[in-house]
C-alpha positions in Angstrom: 37.3 3.1 -9.9 33.6 4.0 -10.0 33.0 2.0 -13.2 34.6 -1.0 -11.6 32.2 -0.9 -8.7 29.3 -0.5 -11.0 30.5 -3.4 -13.1 30.8 -5.6 -10.0 27.2 -4.7 -9.0 26.1 -5.4 -12.6 27.7 -8.8 -12.6 26.2 -9.6 -9.2 22.7 -8.4 -10.1 22.8 -10.3 -13.4 23.9 -13.6 -11.9 21.4 -13.2 -9.2 18.6 -12.6 -11.7 19.6 -15.6 -13.8 20.1 -17.9 -10.9 16.7 -17.1 -9.3 14.9 -17.5 -12.6 16.7 -20.8 -13.4 15.9 -22.2 -9.9 12.3 -20.9 -10.3 12.1 -19.6 -6.7 8.6 -18.7 -5.7 9.6 -15.7 -3.6 11.3 -14.3 -6.7 8.6 -15.0 -9.3 5.8 -13.9 -6.9 7.3 -10.5 -6.2 5.2 -7.5 -7.1 7.5 -6.6 -10.1 7.7 -10.1 -11.5 4.0 -10.8 -11.1 3.3 -8.5 -14.1 5.6 -10.5 -16.3 4.2 -13.8 -15.0 0.7 -12.6 -15.9 1.7 -11.4 -19.4 4.2 -14.2 -20.4 3.3 -17.1 -18.2 5.7 -18.5 -15.6 8.1 -20.1 -18.1 8.1 -17.0 -20.3 8.8 -14.8 -17.3 11.7 -17.1 -16.3 13.1 -16.7 -19.8 12.6 -13.0 -19.7 14.5 -12.7 -16.4 17.3 -14.9 -17.7 17.6 -12.6 -20.7 17.5 -9.5 -18.5 20.2 -11.0 -16.3 22.4 -11.6 -19.4 21.8 -8.0 -20.5 22.8 -6.7 -17.1 26.0 -8.8 -17.2 26.7 -7.5 -20.6 26.3 -3.9 -19.5 28.6 -4.6 -16.5 31.2 -6.1 -18.9 31.0 -3.0 -21.1 31.5 -0.8 -18.1 34.4 -2.9 -16.9 36.4 -3.4 -20.1 35.8 -0.1 -21.9 36.3 2.2 -19.0 33.4 4.3 -20.2 
C-alpha cells in the first residue's frame, strides 16, 4: 500500500515537472532551485534537464508500482 502511494506521488511529480518544463512557465523556471540550472545550462538546456528529471521520477514511480519493492 505504501509503495502504491509513493508511486502515485512519483507519477504526479514527474508529469508536473515535464509539463511545466514543456510549457516553459516563468514561475517554474525562475524558482530558486531552477535558477541554478538556467544559469548553468541556459533556459532551453534547463527545460531539457527538467523533462529528463521528470521522466526519471516517473520511471522510479513505475518501478515502485510494478515491482512491489
